[in-house]
NUTORDO-400980 format. One line per 10 residues: their letters; for each residue x, y, z of N, C-alpha, C. Coordinates in steps of 0.02 Angstrom, whole numbers, plus 32768, in hexadecimal, padded with zeros to 4 digits. Layout:
% NUTORDO-400980
a> X,Y,Z,X,Y,Z,X,Y,Z; ...
This chain:
% NUTORDO-400980
xxxxxxxxxx> 61FD,DF64,870D,61C0,DF41,8724,61B2,DF06,86F5; 61A7,DECB,870F,619A,DE91,86E8,614F,DE86,86E4; 6134,DE80,86A7,60EE,DE75,869E,60E3,DE35,8675; 60A9,DE15,8680,6096,DDDB,865A,60CA,DDA2,865D; 60EE,DD9F,8694,611E,DD68,869F,6151,DD63,8667; 616B,DD9C,8653,619F,DD9F,8620,61DB,DDC6,863C; 6215,DDB7,8621,6253,DDD8,8636,627F,DDE2,85F9; 6296,DE1F,85F0,62C0,DE2E,85B5,6309,DE33,85CB; 6334,DE0D,85A9,637B,DE09,85BB,63A5,DE14,857C; 63D7,DE3F,8581,6407,DE4A,854B,6448,DE26,855B
xxxxxxxxxx> 6465,DE07,8527,64A3,DDE1,852D,64D6,DDFE,84FF; 6511,DE0C,851A,6546,DE2D,84F3,657A,DDFA,84DE; 658D,DDFD,849F,65C5,DDD7,8484,65FA,DE0A,8470; 6632,DE0A,8493,6663,DE40,8487,66AA,DE28,8492; 66D6,DE4D,8474,671E,DE40,847B,6739,DE69,84B5; 675A,DE47,84E3,6779,DE69,851A,67BB,DE8A,8504; 67D0,DEBD,8527,680B,DEE3,8515,683C,DEE4,8550; 687D,DEE7,8544,68AC,DEEB,857C,68A2,DF29,85A7; 6882,DF5C,858C,6876,DF9B,85AF,6831,DF99,85D0; 682F,DF9E,8612,67F0,DF9C,8636,67C2,DFD6,8623
xxxxxxxxxx> 67E0,E00E,8611,67B9,E048,85FB,6791,E039,85BC; 67AE,E012,858F,678B,E000,8551,674F,DFD4,8560; 6758,DFA3,858D,671F,DF77,859C,66E8,DF9D,85C0; 66FA,DFCD,85EA,66C7,DFF5,860B,669E,E01E,85D9; 66C0,E039,85A6,669D,E05E,8572,666D,E031,854C; 6684,DFF3,853F,6657,DFC3,851E,661B,DFB3,854A; 6627,DFAB,858A,65F0,DF9C,85B8,65BC,DFD4,85B6; 65D3,E012,85BB,65A3,E049,85BB,657E,E04E,8579; 65A0,E042,8542,6580,E045,8500,6549,E010,84FA; 655A,DFD2,850E,6529,DF9C,8508,64F0,DFA4,853A
xxxxxxxxxx> 64FF,DFBE,8575,64CA,DFCB,85A6,6498,DFFD,858B; 64B2,E031,856A,6486,E064,854D,6459,E045,8517; 6475,E018,84F0,644E,DFF7,84BB,6419,DFC8,84D9; 642C,DFA5,850E,63FD,DF78,852F,63C3,DF9F,854E; 63D3,DFD8,856A,639E,E001,8589,636D,E01A,8554; 6387,E02B,8519,635C,E040,84E2,632B,E008,84CF; 6341,DFCA,84D8,6316,DF91,84C9,62EB,DF7D,8505; 62EF,DFA4,853A,62C6,DF9A,8577,62D6,DF58,8599; 6315,DF45,8598,632A,DF08,85BA,632C,DF13,8606; 6320,DEDE,862B,6323,DEE0,8674,6369,DECE,868D
xxxxxxxxxx> 638E,DEAA,8664,63D0,DE91,8677,63FC,DE8D,8639; 643C,DE9E,8641,646D,DE95,860C,64A6,DE6A,8627; 64BE,DE3B,85FE,64F1,DE0C,8613,652E,DE12,85E7; 6568,DE19,8607,65A9,DE1B,85E5,65CF,DDDA,85F3; 6602,DDCC,85CA,6625,DD8B,85D1,664E,DD83,8611; 6664,DD46,861A,6694,DD34,864E,66D4,DD5E,8647; 66F4,DD6E,867F,6734,DD93,8682,673A,DDC8,864B; 6706,DDEF,8643,6705,DE23,860F,672D,DE61,8622; 6741,DE65,8660,6762,DEA0,867C,679D,DEB8,8651; 67C8,DE89,863D,67FE,DE97,860F,6816,DE56,85F0
xxxxxxxxxx> 6835,DE5B,85B6,6850,DE1F,8596,6895,DE11,85B1; 689E,DDD4,85C9,68DF,DDBE,85E3,68F5,DD80,85BE; 6928,DD85,8593,693F,DD4A,856E,695D,DD16,859D; 695D,DCD9,8586,6975,DCA1,85AF,69BC,DCAD,85C8; 69E5,DCCB,859D,6A2C,DCD3,85AF,6A37,DD0B,85E2; 6A05,DD32,85F2,6A0D,DD67,8623,6A18,DD48,8668; 6A46,DD63,868E,6A55,DD45,86CF,6A1E,DD53,8702; 6A1A,DD27,8734,69EA,DD31,8769,69F5,DD73,878E; 6A33,DD86,8796,6A41,DDC5,87BA,6A26,DE00,8794; 6A2F,DE02,8752,6A15,DE39,872A,69C9,DE39,872B
xxxxxxxxxx> 69AC,DDFF,8723,6963,DDF9,8723,6946,DE0F,8766; 6968,DDFD,879C,6950,DE10,87DE,6953,DE5C,87E9; 6987,DE7B,87CF,698D,DEC4,87D5,6954,DEE7,87B0; 6942,DECD,8776,690C,DEEB,874F,68C7,DEDC,876C; 68C1,DEA6,8792,6882,DE93,87B0,6870,DEC5,87E8; 6831,DEC3,87FE,681A,DEF1,8831,67ED,DECD,8863; 67EB,DEE6,88A1,67B9,DECC,88D1,6774,DEE4,88BB; 6741,DEC7,88D8,66FD,DED9,88C3,66E8,DF1E,88DA; 670E,DF3B,8908,6700,DF80,891B,672E,DFB1,88F5; 674B,DF9A,88BF,6778,DFC3,8897,6754,DFF0,8865
xxxxxxxxxx> 677C,E011,883C,6761,E043,880C,6738,E022,87D5; 674D,DFE7,87BF,672A,DFC8,8786,66E2,DFB7,8798; 66D9,DF93,87CE,6695,DF82,87E4,666F,DFC1,87F7; 6692,DFF0,8814,6672,E030,8824,6655,E052,87E7; 6679,E04F,87B0,6661,E06D,8772,6624,E047,8757; 6625,E005,875D,65EB,DFDD,8747,65AD,DFEE,8771; 65B7,DFF8,87B1,657E,E00D,87DC,6560,E04E,87C3; 658B,E07D,87B1,6572,E0BE,8799,654C,E0B8,8757; 6566,E08D,872B,6545,E082,86EB,6500,E062,86F5; 64FC,E030,8721,64BD,E00F,872F,6489,E040,874B
xxxxxxxxxx> 649F,E069,877A,6472,E09A,8798,645C,E0CF,8766; 648B,E0E7,873E,647D,E11B,870C,6448,E104,86DB; 644E,E0C5,86C4,6421,E0AC,8691,63E7,E083,86AD; 63E6,E07B,86EF,63B0,E057,8711,63A6,E011,86F5; 63DD,DFEB,86F3,63DB,DFA8,86D7,640D,DF7C,86FF; 63FC,DF3D,8708,6428,DF0E,872A,645E,DEF5,86FA; 649B,DEEA,8714,64D4,DED6,86EB,64F6,DE99,870A; 6503,DE67,86E0,652E,DE2F,86F3,656E,DE34,86CA; 65A8,DE2B,86EB,65E7,DE2F,86C7,661C,DE08,86ED; 664B,DDEB,86C8,6682,DDC5,86E6,66BF,DDF0,86EF
xxxxxxxxxx> 66DF,DDEB,872A,6719,DE14,873B,6751,DDE9,8757; 678D,DE04,8757,67C6,DDE7,877A,67C7,DE06,87C0; 67BB,DDDC,87F3,67B9,DDF6,8837,67FC,DDEB,885A; 681A,DE21,886E,685B,DE1F,8890,6853,DE02,88D6; 6883,DDD9,88EA,6886,DDBE,892D,68C5,DDD8,894E; 68BE,DDFD,8983,68F8,DE1B,89A4,692B,DDE7,89B9; 696A,DDF4,89A9,69A0,DDC9,89BD,69AA,DD8C,8993; 6984,DD85,895B,698B,DD4B,8930,6993,DD60,88E7; 69B8,DD37,88C2,69BE,DD45,887B,6983,DD26,8855; 6965,DCF1,8870,6929,DCD6,8852,68ED,DD02,8863
xxxxxxxxxx> 68BA,DCFF,8839,6880,DD2A,8841,6841,DCFF,883D; 6807,DD1E,8845,67C7,DCFC,883A,67AB,DD10,87F6; 678F,DCDE,87D5,6766,DCEA,8799,671F,DCF6,87B3; 670C,DD35,87B5,66CF,DD49,87D9,669C,DD67,87AA; 665E,DD55,87B5,6626,DD73,8790,65FA,DD98,87C2; 65E8,DDD5,87B0,65C0,DDFE,87DD,657E,DE13,87BC; 654D,DE1F,87E6,650E,DE3D,87D1,6506,DE7F,87F6; 6500,DEB4,87D0,64F2,DEF6,87EC,64AA,DF07,87D9; 6481,DF19,880A,643A,DF25,87FB,642F,DF6B,87DD; 63F1,DF79,87CC,63E1,DFB8,87AA,63E7,DFF6,87D6
xxxxxxxxxx> 63F4,DFEB,8816,6400,E023,8844,644B,E02F,884E; 6474,E006,882C,64BC,E00D,8833,64D9,DFE9,886E; 64B6,DFB7,8888,64CD,DF91,88C2,64E7,DF4D,88AD; 651B,DF36,88CE,6538,DEF5,88C0,650C,DEC0,88E1; 64E6,DE9B,88B8,64B4,DE6C,88D1,64CD,DE25,88D7; 64FD,DE12,88AD,6512,DDCC,88AA,655C,DDC8,8898; 657E,DD9B,88BA,65C5,DD8D,88AB,65CC,DD41,88A4; 65E5,DD2C,886B,65F1,DCE4,8861,6638,DCD9,8849; 665E,DCB5,8871,66A3,DCA4,885F,66A4,DC5E,8842; 66BF,DC57,8807,66BC,DC19,87E1,66D5,DBDE,880A
xxxxxxxxxx> 66AF,DBA8,8809,66BF,DB6E,8833,66E4,DB36,880C; 66CE,DB2B,87CE,66EB,DAF6,87A4,6719,DB16,8770; 6759,DB0D,8778,6789,DB2F,874D,679B,DB05,8710; 67AD,DB28,86DB,67BB,DB0A,869A,6800,DAEB,8698; 6806,DAB1,86B7,6843,DA8A,86B4,6837,DA52,8681; 683C,DA63,8642,682B,DA34,860D,684B,DA4C,85CC; 684D,DA20,859A,686A,DA32,8559,68B0,DA51,8560; 68D7,DA32,858C,691D,DA48,8597,6922,DA90,85B2; 68EF,DAA6,85D4,68F0,DAE9,85F3,68DE,DAE1,863D; 68FA,DB0C,8668,68EC,DB08,86AF,68D8,DB4C,86CB
xxxxxxxxxx> 6897,DB57,86D0,6880,DB94,86F1,6895,DB97,873A; 689F,DB5D,8758,68B1,DB5A,879E,68F7,DB77,87AB; 691E,DB81,8776,695E,DBA3,877F,6957,DBEE,8780; 691B,DC07,876E,690D,DC4F,876C,68DE,DC63,87A4; 68A9,DC3A,87AE,6874,DC4C,87DD,6872,DC1E,8819; 6856,DC38,884E,6842,DC0E,8887,67FA,DBF9,887B; 67EB,DBBA,8885,67A5,DBA4,887F,6781,DBB6,88BF; 6740,DBBC,88BA,6717,DBCE,88F3,66E7,DB95,8904; 66D0,DB95,8941,669D,DB65,8957,665C,DB89,8967; 6653,DBC6,894C,6615,DBE9,895A,65DA,DBC5,893A
xxxxxxxxxx> 659E,DBD3,8954,6562,DBB3,893A,6554,DBCA,88F2; 6531,DBA1,88CD,651B,DBB5,888A,64E3,DBE8,8892; 64EB,DC22,8875,64BF,DC5A,8885,647C,DC59,8860; 644A,DC72,8881,6407,DC7D,8864,63F2,DCC3,8877; 63D6,DCE6,8846,63BA,DD28,8855,6376,DD2F,8835; 634E,DD5D,884E,630B,DD69,8834,630A,DDAA,880D; 62E6,DDA8,87D5,62DB,DDE4,87AD,6293,DDE1,8796; 626A,DE0D,87B0,6223,DE0A,87A2,6206,DDC8,87BB; 61E3,DDA4,8790,61C4,DD64,87A1,61F2,DD29,8796; 6231,DD36,8784,625E,DD01,876F,6295,DCF4,87A2
xxxxxxxxxx> 62A5,DCB3,87AA,62E0,DC9F,87D0,6316,DC8A,879E; 6351,DCA5,87A7,6386,DC9A,8775,63C5,DC80,8798; 63E2,DC4C,877C,6421,DC31,8796,645B,DC47,876B; 6497,DC39,8784,64D4,DC50,8763,6509,DC19,8765; 6529,DC0C,872D,6565,DBE4,872B,6593,DC05,86F8; 65D3,DBF2,86F8,6604,DC15,86CF,6629,DBE5,86A1; 6622,DBEF,8660,664A,DBD1,862B,6654,DB85,8634; 668F,DB6F,8646,66A1,DB28,864C,6670,DB02,8678; 664F,DB25,86A6,6621,DB05,86D5,65E4,DAE7,86B2; 65D7,DAFC,8673,659F,DAE0,864F,65AA,DA96,8640
xxxxxxxxxx> 65E8,DA7F,8645,65F7,DA38,863C,65E2,DA0D,8677; 65CB,DA2C,86AD,65B8,DA08,86E9,656C,DA0B,86F2; 6549,D9D7,86DC,64FF,D9D8,86E1,64E5,D9DD,8728; 6510,D9C9,8758,64FA,D9CD,879E,64EB,DA15,87B3; 6510,DA44,8798,6504,DA8A,87AB,64C0,DAA1,8791; 64B3,DA95,8751,6474,DAAA,8734,6439,DA87,8756; 6441,DA46,8765,640A,DA22,8786,63FE,DA3C,87CD; 6434,DA4B,87F0,642D,DA68,8833,6405,DAA9,8830; 6415,DAD3,8800,63F1,DB13,87F9,63A9,DB07,87E5; 639D,DAD7,87B7,6359,DAC9,87A1,632E,DAAF,87DA
xxxxxxxxxx> 634B,DA85,8805,6325,DA6A,883D,6315,DA9F,8871; 633B,DAD6,886E,632D,DB0E,889A,62FC,DB40,887B; 62E4,DB2D,883F,62AC,DB54,8823,62BE,DB89,87F1; 62FA,DB88,87D5,630A,DBBE,87A5,62E4,DBB4,8763; 62D5,DBEC,8743,62B5,DBEC,8702,62E8,DBF0,86CA; 6323,DC07,86DB,6358,DC11,86A9,639C,DC0F,86CA; 63CE,DBFE,86A2,6413,DC02,86B9,6439,DC2E,8688; 645E,DC5D,86A3,6488,DC89,867B,64D0,DC70,8680; 64F3,DC6E,8646,6536,DC52,8643,6566,DC84,8622; 6583,DCB2,8648,65B8,DCDD,862D,65F5,DCB2,861C
xxxxxxxxxx> 6613,DCBD,85E2,6646,DC8E,85CB,667E,DCAF,85A4; 66B6,DC8C,85A4,66EF,DC9C,8578,6706,DC59,855C; 66DD,DC3D,8530,66E7,DBF9,8516,6720,DBF9,84E4; 6754,DBD3,84F2,6791,DBD5,84CA,6788,DBAB,848A; 67A2,DBC5,8453,679F,DBA2,8413,67C4,DB60,8417; 67B1,DB32,83EB,67D3,DAF2,83E7,67AB,DAC2,83BD; 67C9,DA8A,83AD,67A8,DA58,8383,6766,DA42,83A2; 6730,DA4A,837C,66ED,DA34,8391,66D0,DA5C,83CC; 66F3,DA90,83E2,66DC,DAB4,841E,669B,DAD9,8412; 6690,DAF3,83D5,6652,DB17,83C8,6616,DAE8,83CB
xxxxxxxxxx> 661D,DAAC,83AE,65E8,DA7A,83B2,65DB,DA65,83FA; 6610,DA5C,8420,6608,DA49,8466,65E2,DA7E,848C; 65F3,DABC,8480,65D2,DAF4,84A3,6586,DAF2,8497; 6572,DAF0,8458,652B,DAF0,8448,6508,DAB2,8463; 652A,DA79,8460,650D,DA3B,847B,6501,DA41,84C6; 6531,DA5C,84E9,652B,DA63,8532,64F5,DA96,8545; 64F2,DACD,8521,64BE,DB00,852F,6479,DAE0,8527; 646F,DABD,84EF,642E,DA9F,84E2,641F,DA67,8515; 6451,DA3F,8526,6446,DA09,8555,6431,DA22,859A; 6452,DA56,85B3,6440,DA70,85F5,63F9,DA8C,85F5
xxxxxxxxxx> 63E3,DAA8,85BC,639F,DAC1,85B6,636D,DA88,85B4; 637B,DA56,8589,634C,DA1E,857F,6343,D9F6,85BF; 6379,D9E4,85E0,6373,D9B6,8619,6353,D9D6,8656; 6352,DA1A,8657,6336,DA3D,8690,62F8,DA66,867F; 62E4,DA66,8640,62AB,DA8C,8627,62AD,DAD5,863F; 62E6,DAF4,8632,62F0,DB3A,8643,6311,DB5F,8608; 6311,DBA1,860B,6337,DBC8,85DC,6381,DBC7,85EF; 63AD,DBC5,85BE,63F4,DBCE,85C9,640B,DC07,859C; 6429,DC39,85BB,643E,DC75,8596,6489,DC7E,85A0; 64AD,DC8D,856A,64F5,DC94,856E,650D,DCD7,8554
xxxxxxxxxx> 6543,DCEE,856F,6565,DD2A,8557,65AF,DD18,8552; 65C9,DD19,8515,660B,DCFC,8509,663B,DD30,84EC; 6678,DD2D,8501,66AC,DD56,84E1,66B7,DD3E,849A; 66C9,DD6D,846E,66DC,DD5D,842A,671E,DD81,841B; 6742,DD69,83E8,6784,DD86,83DA,67B8,DD69,8408; 67F6,DD7F,8400,682E,DD62,8426,682D,DD17,841C; 6824,DCF0,8450,6825,DCA6,8449,67E0,DC88,8453; 67AB,DCB0,844F,6769,DC9A,8463,6738,DC92,8429; 6706,DC66,8433,66DB,DC51,83FC,66A0,DC7E,83ED; 6689,DCA4,841F,6649,DCC4,8417,6611,DC91,8422
xxxxxxxxxx> 65DF,DC91,83F7,65A3,DC66,83FC,657A,DC77,843A; 656D,DCB7,8443,653C,DCCD,8475,64F8,DCB8,845C; 64D1,DC97,8488,6491,DC7B,8470,6460,DC71,84A9; 6423,DC60,8496,63ED,DC52,84C6,63CB,DC11,84B2; 63C6,DBE2,84E1,63A0,DBA4,84D7,6360,DBA9,8501; 6328,DB97,84E2,62E9,DB98,8508,62E2,DB55,852E; 62AE,DB4D,8557,62A9,DB11,8581,62A3,DACF,855B; 6297,DAD2,851A,6295,DA96,84F1,62D8,DA8A,84CF; 6308,DAB7,84DA,634A,DAB0,84BD,6352,DAD0,8479; 631F,DAF5,8462,6324,DB18,8422,6350,DB56,842A
xxxxxxxxxx> 637F,DB5F,83FC,63A6,DB9D,83FC,637B,DBD3,83DC; 635E,DBFE,8406,632E,DC2F,83ED,634F,DC71,83DA; 638E,DC79,83ED,63B2,DCB6,83DB,63FC,DCA8,83DF; 6421,DCC4,83AF,646A,DCBA,83AF,648B,DCF7,8390; 64C3,DD0D,83AD,64E8,DD44,8391,650D,DD2F,8352; 6521,DD5F,832A,6548,DD51,82EE,6591,DD44,8301; 65BD,DD44,82CF,6604,DD38,82DC,6629,DD78,82EF; 6603,DDAE,82FB,6621,DDEE,830D,660E,DE02,8354; 662B,DE38,836C,6615,DE56,83AB,65CD,DE6D,83A3; 65A7,DE6C,83D9,6563,DE84,83D4,653A,DE74,8412
xxxxxxxxxx> 64FA,DE83,840D,64CC,DE79,8445,648C,DE59,842A; 6473,DE28,844E,6432,DE0A,843D,6405,DE11,847A; 63C5,DE18,846D,6395,DE20,84A3,635E,DDED,849C; 634F,DDCB,84D2,631D,DD97,84D2,62EB,DDA2,8509; 62B4,DD7E,8505,627F,DD84,8538,6271,DD40,8555; 6275,DD3A,8596,6262,DCFD,85B8,6217,DCFF,85C6; 61F6,DCC6,85BC,61AE,DCC2,85C8,619D,DC87,85F5; 617D,DC96,862C,6167,DC61,8659,6139,DC30,8635; 6111,DC4A,8608,60E2,DC20,85E3,6107,DBE9,85BD; 6140,DBFA,859F,6166,DBC9,8579,6182,DB93,85A7
xxxxxxxxxx> 619B,DBA7,85E1,61B5,DB76,8612,617D,DB45,8626; 6143,DB60,8634,610B,DB36,8649,60F5,DB07,8611; 60F5,DB20,85D2,60E2,DAF6,8599,6111,DAB9,8594; 6151,DAC7,8599,6182,DA91,8590,617E,DA60,85CB; 6176,DA79,8607,6174,DA4D,8641,6134,DA23,8643; 60FF,DA3B,8622,60C2,DA13,861C,60CE,D9DA,85EB; 60F2,D9E9,85B5,60FF,D9B6,8582,6135,D985,8598; 6167,D99E,85BC,61A0,D974,85D0,61AE,D980,861B; 6189,D95F,8648,618F,D96D,8690,61C9,D949,86B2; 6205,D950,8697,623E,D929,86B1,624F,D93B,86F9
xxxxxxxxxx> 6248,D979,870C,6259,D98B,8751,622A,D96A,8783; 61EB,D963,8770,61BB,D942,879C,61C4,D8F7,879D; 61DE,D8DC,8766,61E4,D893,875F,6224,D876,877E; 624F,D8A0,8796,628E,D888,87B4,627F,D858,87EE; 62A8,D824,87F3,62A5,D7F6,882B,62E7,D7FA,8850; 62ED,D82E,8878,632D,D83C,8898,6345,D803,88C5; 6315,D7DB,88DE,6329,D7A4,890B,6350,D76E,88E6; 634D,D76E,88A4,6370,D73B,887D,63B7,D751,8868; 63C6,D790,8871,6405,D7AA,8857,643B,D7A6,888D; 6472,D78A,887D,64AA,D785,88AC,64E8,D7A0,8889
x> 650C,D7CA,88AD,6548,D7EA,8892,6586,D7BF,88A2
């Protein structure tokens, strides 16, 4: 139950494992901890289902992947229902008859029901890497869901580089955007990540919350930016969980001081 226009969200920063059973154990452990903190929602990183190194073949990755009615998502549904908490997590979604798969993020509600499915639209074909050789891109809509008094949008990792997505969600009235991620290490990549998180928050006067993989080839830096772009919470360099509270009052304060969404002159903008 959401009271006083507040929402408590836990964000997990964790290392994925090649064994799906290991990641499920981590999910249940962190869900239990989030419930102790009375969180309404817990968020896990992009493609957290299992760790798949770049050199792994598409055929092997496809065999390990599962459809959304498979055992892995089924187990997440049971965990959500058992602990009475909503869960967001990234999975490898199997596509019958294809070696390529979907990079999919799901929301399972506190009753154990699959509420939202988002298949990544903008793939990480950059820095000499091609996600499009592994995944099929999707043209599904950018998702919005309600939790208590809050409207929340979703984008995934590399998509934070596209301000059009965040602005589209903001114009549809979201109070926050959640960004499950597996941000790959590289020169200046950590600075870029924080800059992009803060920019998406500042230009849309919304909260931006991230859950990032750490270890393997990933940076971590799970964090929360408030509607003024302040990083109000950040995980350490280890695995862990952070819990933050969204406040409608803070959104209203910032939008009163900086009413950029109201000041837009859309008739002047040409693509």
